N, C-alpha and C positions, 0 to 999 in steps of 0.2 A: 303562297303568302307566308310571311313570318310574323308572329305576334310579338309585339313589344311588351316587355314586362313592366316597363316604367310608366306606361300610359294605356289608355283604353283604345287608342287608334291602332290600326293595323299598318305595319311597315311593309314596303314592297321590296323584294329581293332585287339587287342590282341587275342580275341576269334577266329577270322578267321585264325590267324597264328597257334594257337593251333589245330584247326580243320584240317587245311591243312597239318600240320606236322605229323598228326596221333598220337598226344599226348594221352596217355592212362590214363587220369585222373580217379582216383577212390577214394572212401572215405576211411578214416582210418578204419582199422579192416576188410576190405573186401580183399579177396585174388584175385590178378590180374590174377593168373594162374588158378583159379577155376571159372567155369561159375556162373552166377548170380542165377541159379537154384539150386546150391549146398547149402544144409543146414546141411548136416550130413557128418561126416568123420569117417572112420574106420582106426585104426592103429594097424594092427596085430603085434605080437612080431617080431622084426627084426630077420633076419637070421644072424647067427654067423658062419663065415667061418674060425674062428681062434680058438686057444686053450685057449683063455681068458674066464674065468668062469664068467657067468652072465653079461657080457658087453652088450649083446643085450637087456637084461631087463632094465638096467640103461638107455640106449638110448631110448628105447620105452617109458618108463615111463616119461622121460624128455620131449619128444615130446608131449605126451598127456597133461602134465602139462602146457607146453608153449601154446599149442593150446587153452586150457581151459581158461588160464589167458589173452590171447591177442586177441582172435577172438570170433565171435558170433556163430561159428559152434558147433553143438552138436556132441559129440563123441559117436559112437554107438558100440555095441558089434562086435568084429572083428572075431568071430568064424566062421569057414567054409571057403571054398575056394573062394566063389564068393562075400562075404560081401554084399549080396543083399539088406540089409537095408541101406547101405551107398551110398550117392551121389558121394563120392570120397574115394579112399583108398590110404594110404601112405604105400608103401612097402620099407623097408630099409634092408640094408645088411652091416654088419661089415666085411670088406674084409681084413683088416690088423691090427695087434696089435703088437707093438714093444716096448720093454723097453731096453734102451741103457744107459750104464754108461756115466755120463756127467762130473763129477769131481771126483777127488781121494783125499783121505787123505794122505798127504805126510809122515806122521808118520807110519801109519799102511799099506799103500799101497792098502787099500780097497776103493771101490767106496763110495763116500759120498753123491752124488746126481745122480738122474737118469732122463732121458727124456722119457716120455710115448708118443708114437705117434699112433693115431688111424685113419684109413682110412675107410670111409663109402660111400655108394652110396644110392640114394633115387630115387624112381619113384612114381609119383602120377598119378593114373588112375581114369577115371570116371566109372560110373556104367556099361557102355558098353565095358570097357577095353581100351578105347582110352587114349593115353598118354597126360597128361596135363602139367606135369613138370618132369624134370629129371636132376639130377646132379650125375655123376658117380665118382666124385673125391673130396669129402669133406675130408680135412686133418686137424686134430687138434693135438696140442702138449701141454703137461703140464709137468713141472718140479716138482720133489719132492725130499726131502732130507731124508736120513736114519740116524739112530743113531747107535753108536757102543756099547751103554750101553744096554745090553740085559734085564736088569730089568725094563727099561722104554721103551722097544721096542714097537713101534706101526707100524703095516703094513700100509704104506702110499699109495700104488698103488690103492686100492679101492677108496680112497678119490680123487686121481687124476682122476680116471675114472669118478667119480661122477661130478667133475668140468668140465671135457671134455664133458660129456653128456649134461650138461646144456648149454655150449657154442655151441655145435652142434645144439641143439633144438632151441636156439635163432636165430642162423644163418639160419636154415632151414625155420622157420616160417617167418623170415624177408624176405628171398628170395621169399617165396610164396606170401607174402603180397605186397612187393614192386616191384615185377616183373623185377628185374635186373639180 
């Protein structure tokens, strides 16, 4: 405790408030949900419970890129059921993939834009299988437009999935790092 000279009340040091409140201070780049002993992470290919082709690969690759660029953790080979070389393993599952028409062309009556919605869940387990982090309900949406000119037609939903996977990976790694 520090005494205030301007009053009879006793002031509390900021560090004592932080310590008493259980503030979980951590350095940038360290994951609050992962123990200090964790140095390696395995990211097996996400499970895909939908009919969407290769969505699980886009999400898995995005998570690996995000972990590599934002953390100090080494990504290890995730082959095999136990991932014995990893201090932590991120298990993901794409549970829903939906494309819905969003707007219509009043002249042709065809859809002119769509909304892609992807729902995913994530569990992070340590080497012994203990749950370190879980979010069962990540939901991401992305709009994309279509063209009626078949000569210049470009399939846009894979680009929307790529953008969604980047958003998902950024959100997941932020959640792991910031412990909120």
